[in-house]
N, C-alpha and C positions, 0 to 999 in steps of 0.2 A: 388569434392569429390563424390566415390561415395557411392549408394545411395541402397536401398534394398537388389532384388535377385545381382543387381552387387557388393555385397560384398559379396556374398555368392560362398563359396568353392563345395557344394551338391547343385541338386537339391530339392526342394520342392515340396512337395501337400497337399493341403487343403484336409482337414479332421476334422471328427468329433468322435474322438476314447477317450476311458473313461481311464484316470488314477491314479491310487495314487501315489502321493507326499508327500514325508516327509526331512521333512528342521530338524534344529537343535529343533522345536518348538514343532513340531503337525506330524500328518500323518492325509491327506483330498485327496478325493476323486475328481478331476479335467477334464472338456473337452481339448481335445489338438483342437485348431485351423488349425494351418499343422504340418507335420514332414517333416525331413527331413536329411539324413545321421549323418550328425555334430547336428542336435537339433534342438531342436520343440517348440514351443509357447501357452503352456498353461493359458487359458483364468482365471482369477478369480478375482476376488476382494478383495482378500486382498494377494496380491506377495509377496513372500519375498525379501529382500533387496540384493542390485548386490552387488555382491561376495560372497553371500548365496553357499553351498553346499550342494546339493539336492540327496536323489534317488528317483528317481522314477522305477516306478513296473506298465510295459505295460499287459494289464489283456486280455491275447490273447485263440481266442478261440480255442480249440480243444486243447488246449497248457496242460505242465502235470502242470503249476505254472504258476505263474506272471513272468516278464521278465525283469530284472532288472538291472537300465543302472544310474550309478552316473554322476552327470554335475553339474553346475553351473552359477548360476543366472546375466545374463550381460547385461539385459536389464530390463525396470521396464513399461509400461504402469498405469498408478494408474487411477481410477475409473473418480477421476473428469476431469482427461485429455481427456479422451475419451470413446465413446461410446461402446468398445473394451477392456474391463481392462485384464492385465495381466502378463503374464513375459519370456523372452525368455532364455532359457536355454541352455546352450553349451552343448555335448556330452563331459565327460574325460573318462569315463570306460566302454566299451561296448563290451559283449561277445559274441562270437562269432556266437551263437545261436541267440540273439539277435539283430547282425550288420544283418545279416541274415531277419531277422523279418521287420526290417525298410526296407532293402530294396528292399523286396517284396513289403511292400507297397506303398514305394513312386514310384515303374516301376507302381504300378496298376494291378499284379498281382495274 
């Protein structure tokens, strides 16, 4: 069985960015722990359920507004299981502008 980065189709970058996350119940600001072109890990003590559809609003400096990305929660790490709780979100719909920003952020340029 492949683990961690071996399963990933895209490279990831460890980072600390703010994102607004909206699920069916609420909108809240969270921190991103790592980011890749295919998805993101969002730190939270209150993760959404696996299979939940979410909207992420990336708050980009110098941008005209937040970049919207739609995704699905594919795994959850609960607070009682780890000192780093949160959820893994797979991107489903990404605008070209958001894709360029994500790629630039992951590449570190």
